[in-house]
MARKOLKOL-132969 format. One record per residue: z negated, x, y of N, C-alpha, C in turn. Coordinates in steps of 0.02 Angstrom, whole numbers, padded with zeros to 5 digits, always signed. Layout:
<rs>
ZXYZXYZXY/...
</rs>
This chain:
<rs>
+01741-03640-03107+01813-03638-03174+01876-03691-03170/+01853-03714-03112+01935-03765-03081+01964-03705-03059/+01948-03653-03035+01988-03586-02999+02012-03551-03038/+01964-03551-03110+01998-03513-03161+02081-03563-03200/+02070-03607-03199+02116-03658-03219+02183-03665-03197/+02174-03634-03131+02226-03667-03075+02259-03580-03092/+02224-03528-03069+02263-03475-03084+02284-03437-03175/+02254-03485-03207+02304-03489-03277+02369-03533-03271/+02359-03587-03264+02403-03614-03253+02461-03578-03223/+02471-03565-03155+02493-03518-03127+02525-03442-03149/+02477-03418-03172+02513-03370-03225+02558-03409-03296/+02532-03452-03311+02601-03491-03371+02660-03499-03339/+02657-03535-03295+02711-03559-03242+02749-03497-03225/+02730-03438-03204+02751-03386-03198+02783-03341-03254/+02762-03340-03303+02800-03334-03369+02855-03339-03377/+02848-03430-03372+02915-03481-03385+02966-03449-03347/+02966-03457-03288+03012-03443-03231+03033-03382-03279/+03020-03334-03269+03032-03275-03305+03097-03273-03369/+03054-03317-03397+03102-03330-03459+03168-03392-03451/+03139-03426-03429+03200-03498-03417+03211-03515-03341/+03257-03493-03318+03285-03475-03247+03274-03550-03225/+03311-03601-03271+03301-03676-03255+03235-03702-03249/+03197-03670-03263+03121-03695-03257+03097-03696-03181/+03122-03625-03139+03133-03610-03084+03134-03677-03026/+03193-03722-03040+03210-03761-02994+03226-03825-03042/+03182-03868-03044+03189-03899-03106+03234-03977-03069/+03215-03996-03012+03262-04024-02989+03322-04020-02920/+03359-03951-02938+03397-03917-02938+03437-03906-02977/+03501-03921-02973+03530-03958-02928+03526-04035-02920/+03507-04076-02871+03520-04158-02889+03560-04186-02857/+03648-04151-02820+03675-04163-02802+03747-04121-02816/+03802-04146-02784+03862-04099-02783+03828-04017-02757/+03855-03975-02777+03868-03905-02769+03926-03900-02736/+03935-03871-02678+04012-03879-02652+04047-03770-02648/+04086-03775-02667+04113-03700-02658+04169-03686-02603/+04163-03624-02560+04197-03634-02503+04258-03593-02537/+04331-03597-02541+04375-03563-02574+04417-03559-02505/+04429-03494-02493+04470-03472-02439+04553-03460-02423/+04578-03489-02494+04640-03480-02486+04669-03565-02493/+04745-03588-02476+04766-03671-02483+04798-03656-02563/+04819-03710-02577+04830-03720-02645+04869-03674-02660/+04848-03661-02743+04887-03622-02790+04873-03610-02830/+04887-03545-02881+04846-03539-02941+04790-03491-02923/+04771-03459-02871+04707-03435-02884+04652-03482-02863/+04688-03548-02821+04631-03607-02824+04630-03640-02884/+04680-03661-02918+04667-03650-02999+04629-03638-03048/+04624-03560-03042+04592-03537-03082+04513-03539-03053/+04511-03546-02965+04434-03570-02944+04414-03636-02972/+04485-03698-03002+04449-03743-03010+04437-03747-03099/+04468-03688-03124+04425-03685-03190+04356-03691-03200/+04340-03630-03170+04286-03604-03158+04208-03667-03146/+04234-03682-03083+04186-03729-03055+04196-03782-03111/+04255-03815-03134+04218-03840-03169+04194-03831-03236/+04191-03768-03250+04124-03760-03319+04060-03749-03301/+04062-03718-03216+03988-03709-03198+03956-03786-03190/+04006-03856-03173+04000-03892-03160+03964-03919-03230/+03974-03923-03259+03970-03954-03363+03876-03895-03370/+03874-03834-03326+03793-03832-03343+03749-03852-03315/+03775-03855-03260+03732-03862-03198+03716-03951-03235/+03759-03989-03228+03753-04058-03245+03759-04095-03179/+03791-04078-03133+03827-04088-03089+03901-04075-03049/+03925-04121-03006+03997-04087-02978+04000-04039-02938/+04057-03977-02948+04056-03922-02916+04121-03938-02904/+04133-03938-02820+04191-03954-02806+04227-03897-02751/+04286-03892-02743+04303-03833-02709+04314-03860-02640/+04295-03827-02575+04334-03860-02514+04366-03783-02477/+04442-03793-02484+04498-03760-02471+04474-03749-02383/+04475-03694-02365+04460-03690-02306+04498-03607-02259/+04578-03626-02288+04585-03544-02277+04594-03524-02189/+04618-03481-02193+04615-03458-02108+04583-03384-02110/+04630-03346-02052+04596-03274-02035+04575-03224-02101/+04643-03215-02139+04622-03173-02199+04577-03214-02232/+04543-03263-02247+04488-03268-02267+04417-03267-02260/+04425-03267-02187+04338-03235-02163+04340-03297-02130/+04383-03370-02145+04349-03428-02075+04307-03465-02123/+04332-03452-02202+04309-03475-02260+04229-03442-02247/+04212-03384-02233+04153-03379-02264+04116-03386-02208/+04151-03397-02149+04104-03412-02079+04089-03463-02095/+04131-03518-02117+04104-03581-02127+04050-03602-02180/+04046-03543-02232+03984-03533-02280+03923-03535-02247/+03930-03470-02235+03883-03445-02177+03826-03493-02131/+03874-03551-02091+03853-03571-02045+03806-03652-02087/+03826-03636-02148+03782-03693-02197+03714-03674-02196/+03674-03720-02226+03608-03704-02213+03609-03679-02299/+03568-03620-02301+03542-03579-02368+03516-03607-02411/+03550-03664-02447+03489-03724-02494+03530-03701-02560/+03594-03694-02584+03594-03676-02647+03628-03703-02659/+03641-03767-02617+03715-03814-02602+03787-03784-02590/+03793-03721-02582+03846-03697-02552+03850-03627-02585/+03908-03610-02620+03917-03560-02660+04002-03536-02606/+04026-03475-02615+04064-03442-02594+04104-03413-02641/+04186-03432-02641+04223-03399-02683+04256-03323-02668/+04224-03279-02663+04222-03224-02627+04275-03150-02640/+04340-03171-02620+04390-03139-02632+04400-03091-02612/+04438-03016-02640+04413-02969-02587+04429-02958-02520/+04474-02992-02502+04501-02988-02433+04461-03008-02395/+04412-03050-02398+04381-03049-02349+04319-03042-02375/+04285-03015-02422+04231-02991-02442+04232-02912-02420/+04266-02875-02441+04290-02808-02447+04329-02770-02391/+04393-02803-02390+04451-02780-02348+04433-02778-02272/+04411-02851-02267+04430-02850-02171+04374-02831-02173/+04300-02825-02208+04226-02780-02158+04261-02714-02149/+04295-02689-02195+04311-02606-02211+04369-02605-02161/+04401-02667-02136+04457-02637-02069+04422-02669-02011/+04358-02658-02016+04328-02698-01942+04354-02755-01925/+04371-02802-01971+04401-02862-01947+04334-02925-01960/+04270-02916-02006+04206-02930-02007+04162-02910-01999/+04105-02942-01985+04019-02924-01971+04002-02918-02012/+04026-02926-02064+03977-02899-02124+04008-02871-02191/+03932-02829-02233+03967-02802-02286+03957-02882-02351/+03958-02830-02406+03966-02876-02471+03909-02863-02477/+03864-02835-02451+03774-02824-02465+03744-02869-02422/+03787-02916-02386+03746-02966-02361+03747-03039-02393/+03780-03026-02458+03765-03082-02513+03734-03065-02570/+03714-03118-02571+03685-03112-02650+03710-03146-02715/+03763-03094-02750+03792-03114-02790+03768-03149-02869/+03821-03203-02890+03808-03265-02952+03839-03214-03002/+03905-03206-02988+03937-03177-03068+04012-03175-03035/+04043-03120-03074+04111-03098-03055+04156-03139-03063/+04198-03178-03041+04243-03208-03043+04289-03205-03082/+04377-03183-03083+04429-03169-03087+04476-03122-03057/+04523-03114-03096+04578-03037-03058+04639-03067-03057/+04661-03049-03020+04738-03060-03023+04772-02959-03012/+04791-02942-03076+04823-02868-03078+04893-02859-03050/+04910-02815-03034+04966-02797-03020+05014-02760-03061/+05075-02766-03049+05118-02707-03082+05182-02701-03060/+05194-02647-03076+05288-02630-03014+05321-02652-03063/+05361-02693-03034+05430-02691-03090+05505-02709-03062/+05558-02698-03107+05607-02666-03088+05655-02748-03117/+05725-02732-03110+05751-02799-03132+05763-02797-03202/+05767-02828-03250+05801-02827-03310+05877-02826-03323/+05909-02775-03349+05967-02746-03344+05994-02699-03283/+05910-02660-03271+05948-02620-03211+05952-02545-03233/+06012-02519-03277+06006-02470-03316+06018-02411-03244/+06003-02406-03206+06016-02354-03161+05949-02291-03188/+05898-02318-03214+05842-02272-03223+05802-02279-03312/+05803-02244-03344+05781-02269-03411+05704-02268-03408/+05658-02274-03359+05574-02291-03390+05577-02268-03290/+05504-02304-03278+05469-02272-03236+05441-02218-03214/+05441-02178-03253+05457-02099-03219+05500-02075-03203/+05557-02105-03232+05630-02096-03192+05641-02109-03142/+05603-02178-03129+05623-02183-03062+05610-02150-03010/+05513-02132-03026+05505-02101-02992+05532-02036-02972/+05558-01975-03016+05582-01947-03007+05643-01947-02956/+05696-01995-02949+05727-01978-02934+05700-02013-02841/+05663-02052-02834+05633-02066-02792+05592-01988-02740/+05542-01957-02797+05540-01884-02766+05597-01861-02758/+05657-01818-02774+05723-01815-02740+05754-01833-02700/+05752-01896-02680+05768-01936-02641+05728-01974-02576/+05713-01952-02544+05658-01968-02503+05672-02038-02459/+05661-02098-02450+05671-02137-02434+05748-02192-02447/+05754-02174-02517+05810-02199-02534+05797-02278-02560/+05738-02259-02611+05726-02325-02634+05677-02380-02590/+05702-02452-02603+05671-02487-02561+05634-02519-02624/+05575-02542-02568+05523-02608-02617+05488-02673-02596/+05458-02702-02632+05437-02740-02590+05358-02782-02630/+05294-02785-02579+05244-02790-02586+05230-02869-02584/+05261-02902-02555+05254-02968-02500+05246-02956-02432/+05213-02960-02403+05178-02951-02346+05151-02864-02316/+05188-02830-02276+05170-02772-02266+05101-02779-02264/+05050-02715-02272+04994-02688-02256+04943-02749-02290/+04968-02772-02340+04918-02827-02397+04922-02769-02443/+04844-02809-02499+04825-02788-02547+04883-02733-02591/+04928-02782-02614+04999-02759-02669+05019-02702-02626/+05029-02702-02557+05058-02638-02527+05018-02583-02512/+04947-02584-02511+04894-02542-02540+04917-02492-02589/+04914-02538-02627+04879-02512-02712+04959-02473-02737/+05030-02524-02718+05116-02479-02720+05101-02406-02662/+05084-02426-02612+05063-02347-02582+05046-02301-02613/+04978-02320-02626+04925-02281-02665+04952-02227-02734/+05004-02280-02766+05025-02259-02826+05093-02189-02809/+05124-02225-02781+05187-02177-02741+05154-02125-02713/+05100-02122-02691+05091-02062-02644+05066-02011-02691/+05023-02054-02765+05022-01988-02817+05082-01968-02850/+05131-02012-02845+05209-01964-02882+05237-01938-02840/+05208-01924-02752+05257-01884-02704+05314-01923-02688/+05328-01989-02724+05385-02033-02698+05380-02082-02620/+05422-02049-02590+05417-02112-02531+05491-02156-02524/+05480-02210-02536+05481-02263-02527+05485-02305-02462/+05543-02339-02445+05547-02391-02399+05501-02469-02426/+05460-02486-02383+05443-02559-02418+05468-02587-02351/+05495-02657-02403+05539-02703-02354+05480-02779-02377/+05467-02810-02301+05430-02847-02309+05459-02919-02297/+05412-02979-02355+05453-03031-02346+05393-03090-02336/+05397-03148-02319+05356-03196-02296+05340-03239-02358/+05381-03234-02422+05360-03248-02481+05382-03211-02548/+05351-03216-02596+05372-03177-02641+05411-03200-02690/+05441-03258-02682+05502-03299-02702+05577-03259-02685/+05560-03235-02616+05638-03202-02568+05645-03146-02605/+05571-03091-02606+05565-03028-02616+05610-03029-02681/+05598-03073-02732+05596-03071-02816+05688-03084-02822/+05696-03141-02778+05781-03150-02777+05818-03086-02765/+05792-03058-02682+05832-02993-02682+05806-02937-02732/+05768-02951-02772+05769-02902-02825+05822-02899-02875/+05847-02971-02884+05890-02981-02940+05971-02977-02916/+05984-02970-02856+06046-02983-02821+06039-02890-02804/+05985-02825-02794+06003-02761-02799+05990-02743-02732/+05959-02796-02677+05947-02766-02618+05883-02724-02636/+05832-02746-02665+05786-02693-02672+05762-02672-02745/+05737-02624-02746+05738-02569-02816+05679-02592-02852/+05632-02614-02827+05557-02644-02869+05522-02677-02831/+05479-02710-02865+05440-02749-02833+05362-02756-02861/+05318-02787-02834+05244-02792-02847+05248-02872-02895/+05239-02870-02958+05216-02932-02987+05144-02929-03026/+05116-03011-03002+05065-03015-03059+05073-03056-03118/+05040-03058-03131+05051-03099-03205+05061-03171-03227/+05055-03200-03177+05051-03271-03168+05130-03279-03177/+05169-03251-03130+05234-03254-03098+05265-03214-03162/+05245-03166-03189+05258-03139-03251+05301-03187-03304/+05224-03212-03315+05215-03263-03365+05255-03311-03373/+05286-03329-03307+05349-03401-03279+05401-03367-03292/+05422-03298-03275+05476-03272-03289+05477-03216-03325/+05478-03221-03373+05467-03125-03420+05537-03112-03424/+05581-03167-03424+05642-03107-03450+05687-03085-03363/+05642-03122-03312+05671-03082-03260+05645-03017-03227/+05580-03009-03261+05570-02940-03255+05557-02879-03290/+05564-02817-03293+05552-02770-03312+05487-02712-03304/+05450-02746-03325+05379-02700-03319+05382-02623-03318/+05347-02601-03259+05368-02532-03277+05306-02483-03268/+05256-02516-03230+05189-02478-03230+05136-02539-03192/+05101-02546-03269+05031-02599-03242+04980-02572-03195/+04956-02585-03120+04920-02548-03087+04833-02567-03109/+04816-02527-03153+04729-02568-03172+04740-02531-03249/+04688-02525-03270+04661-02489-03336+04626-02550-03403/+04612-02592-03340+04574-02641-03377+04632-02655-03463/+04600-02651-03524+04651-02682-03604+04666-02758-03550/+04600-02808-03529+04642-02885-03547+04700-02874-03483/+04737-02839-03439+04760-02830-03404+04826-02835-03422/+04812-02754-03480+04861-02743-03500+04904-02797-03557/+04862-02829-03596+04883-02897-03632+04938-02944-03593/+04911-02951-03546+04927-03002-03492+05000-02976-03494/+05007-02906-03472+05077-02915-03471+05116-02865-03526/+05090-02896-03588+05129-02894-03653+05121-02809-03662/+05083-02770-03668+05062-02699-03667+05116-02640-03625/+05147-02657-03570+05174-02624-03546+05113-02578-03509/+05154-02492-03513+05108-02462-03474+05085-02454-03421/+05025-02438-03450+04970-02462-03362+04965-02373-03346/+04918-02370-03291+04899-02292-03275+04839-02267-03306/+04833-02261-03353+04804-02241-03429+04863-02195-03467/+04918-02221-03483+04968-02200-03494+05019-02152-03455/+04986-02129-03420+05034-02098-03389+04993-02039-03351/+05052-01974-03362+05021-01904-03340+04987-01892-03274/+05022-01943-03232+04982-01947-03163+04922-01965-03149/+04864-01942-03130+04795-01969-03103+04813-02028-03011/+04811-02099-03026+04840-02109-02968+04777-02130-02956/+04709-02125-02979+04669-02123-02943+04644-02204-02925/+04673-02253-02975+04673-02313-02958+04619-02351-03036/+04561-02369-03013+04511-02403-03063+04459-02464-03073/+04430-02497-03116+04414-02550-03114+04428-02602-03065/+04406-02645-03005+04444-02679-02973+04464-02659-02913/+04459-02596-02900+04479-02580-02835+04572-02590-02846/+04617-02593-02896+04681-02600-02869+04698-02683-02883/+04643-02714-02862+04663-02780-02928+04643-02841-02854/+04679-02895-02855+04644-02954-02828+04616-02996-02847/+04519-03006-02844+04476-03028-02867+04424-03079-02830/+04373-03111-02888+04325-03143-02844+04265-03138-02861/+04228-03144-02820+04132-03122-02837+04122-03182-02809/+04081-03229-02870+04041-03284-02831+03994-03267-02824/+03977-03297-02753+03918-03270-02719+03892-03314-02678/+03816-03307-02631+03782-03372-02605+03745-03341-02540/+03711-03372-02494+03695-03344-02429+03649-03295-02437/+03625-03230-02418+03581-03172-02427+03501-03242-02434/+03501-03299-02383+03437-03332-02384+03416-03377-02439/+03477-03385-02483+03465-03431-02516+03399-03432-02554/+03352-03472-02582+03296-03464-02622+03301-03422-02696/+03258-03396-02721+03272-03336-02748+03274-03405-02814/+03214-03449-02831+03233-03499-02906+03311-03523-02900/+03335-03545-02831+03381-03575-02838+03451-03522-02875/+03446-03465-02835+03501-03423-02866+03483-03416-02926/+03419-03425-02954+03412-03396-03055+03449-03465-03094/+03445-03515-03048+03484-03563-03092+03556-03556-03101/+03592-03550-03016+03656-03520-03013+03697-03480-03051/+03658-03428-03061+03689-03370-03092+03670-03369-03167/+03626-03418-03183+03622-03429-03258+03673-03455-03284/+03702-03530-03249+03748-03572-03259+03826-03531-03254/+03824-03473-03190+03898-03444-03188+03923-03404-03281/+03848-03364-03273+03841-03317-03349+03877-03371-03387/+03836-03419-03412+03856-03462-03472+03951-03476-03440/+03979-03503-03407+04039-03516-03379+04098-03466-03408/+04060-03413-03363+04097-03346-03369+04107-03322-03450/+04063-03336-03497+04059-03318-03559+04080-03361-03623/+04113-03410-03596+04158-03472-03617+04211-03468-03638/+04212-03450-03703+04290-03433-03729+04349-03473-03721/+04298-03529-03728+04376-03578-03691+04399-03581-03623/+04323-03564-03578+04371-03560-03494+04405-03473-03489/+04384-03442-03524+04434-03376-03541+04495-03383-03558/+04514-03427-03595+04565-03448-03630+04605-03469-03600/+04572-03517-03550+04610-03569-03486+04643-03514-03437/+04593-03487-03418+04598-03437-03367+04683-03376-03379/+04686-03364-03455+04728-03297-03465+04775-03344-03470/+04774-03397-03475+04839-03433-03497+04891-03454-03433/+04856-03454-03349+04890-03445-03330+04884-03378-03269/+04890-03343-03320+04887-03265-03274+04842-03234-03232/+04767-03265-03271+04717-03229-03208+04685-03198-03264/+04630-03129-03269+04601-03110-03307+04503-03103-03267/+04488-03137-03324+04428-03168-03326+04375-03093-03334/+04334-03121-03291+04293-03037-03264+04222-03068-03299/+04178-03012-03334+04134-03018-03354+04056-02984-03337/+04073-02945-03292+03997-02920-03247+03979-02976-03212/+03899-02960-03214+03851-03022-03203+03819-02986-03138/+03767-03004-03119+03760-02997-03023+03729-02931-03051/+03691-02931-03094+03670-02832-03106+03715-02795-03065/+03766-02799-03086+03809-02743-03098+03869-02756-03031/+03850-02790-02970+03871-02803-02895+03866-02751-02863/+03845-02732-02867+03829-02670-02810+03860-02612-02830/+03876-02591-02902+03894-02543-02920+03978-02549-02930/+03984-02611-02949+04076-02632-02937+04104-02650-02891/+04092-02669-02855+04094-02675-02765+04075-02611-02728/+04032-02584-02750+04037-02514-02693+04091-02485-02717/+04111-02483-02783+04179-02421-02799+04247-02437-02783/+04257-02517-02753+04282-02552-02729+04305-02528-02657/+04257-02540-02626+04248-02530-02554+04279-02433-02526/+04248-02407-02587+04275-02332-02566+04339-02315-02575/+04380-02370-02651+04449-02360-02665+04496-02391-02582/+04460-02461-02587+04522-02499-02526+04512-02445-02482/+04476-02403-02447+04490-02350-02381+04533-02287-02426/+04515-02252-02475+04575-02220-02493+04650-02274-02487/+04661-02298-02524+04727-02336-02518+04752-02343-02452/+04703-02373-02403+04705-02350-02339+04746-02286-02317/+04721-02253-02329+04759-02180-02335+04830-02178-02345/+04843-02198-02406+04912-02223-02448+04933-02238-02414/+04922-02304-02370+04979-02324-02306+04990-02265-02251/+04953-02249-02232+04962-02208-02163+05011-02140-02201/+04994-02117-02251+05037-02061-02282+05102-02090-02271/+05122-02150-02290+05197-02179-02317+05226-02187-02264/+05163-02220-02201+05215-02226-02137+05232-02151-02093/+05191-02113-02103+05211-02029-02078+05257-02026-02109/+05284-02015-02159+05338-01987-02203+05387-02017-02198/+05384-02080-02165+05457-02121-02152+05450-02106-02087/+05438-02102-02054+05445-02089-01963+05458-02014-01970/+05449-01962-02014+05477-01908-02025+05561-01901-02045/+05576-01964-02097+05630-01932-02119+05675-01986-02059/+05645-02047-02015+05698-02062-01969+05702-02005-01892/+05664-01968-01892+05670-01913-01840+05715-01861-01865/+05745-01864-01930+05788-01784-01947+05857-01806-01934/
</rs>
């Protein structure tokens, strides 16, 4: 009889776990949770702080960001993975250390080596010219000029070889346009040279655009997501042009997906997933993120493999765009 009661109680408890994830770890968390953030202070950290504050409200304990920059974001990942997998360490999984670094052989993990909690935010890129540049009536006209005059157009993606460079090279390859990338240490330097006519176009993210709308003419938003188009005030995006650029979903964006160590206990993972989902579905949180130029993402942990898997494939394709650009520039120089 006692055994029967024990089995029945266990069955009832198991059913409660399925219905309410918070039952799974009634005493978790009972102290602050840390999120390892892979960059230094900036708007990316501000976006993650908004999310951390919202998750903190759901969990009932402080969620603090620990800035751990270095090695293209991989230092943060190694720091987090060296900690105990007890649910008290989350990782702000930005695309560079989560997908790009493994794809280029700079990390010994893949996105499958982590447990997803929820998607975070995305920073979209757009190709912009300076306001008042009347040489071209549209982005398409600039591309026509570039195709007819290989190597004449000059542009900046910030640092050479970064994600914006890969995205822009992929777009230019689709148009058959060979342009010269000019690397800059800071985006501000590139935008200054854009205004003075030293370069013809630059990448710009929503935050920079919102801060200086009078300084940019948006030619093409490099995403098909409606929320991204809205941040750029309805400028044409990749779905509005006749050429298939091959950029969809999160592939052409800078983004984050909050994750934990793969050995984190399932009951604690469930609590964190539940808190993240509630936080990211909060309309006030979405509004705060949008206000500083970030696109809130709504994919939950069940969509992680599908979404991130396609990003990994696209990043490899964008790498091919860089190779194509380099080859074409070499051919021009050797003529």
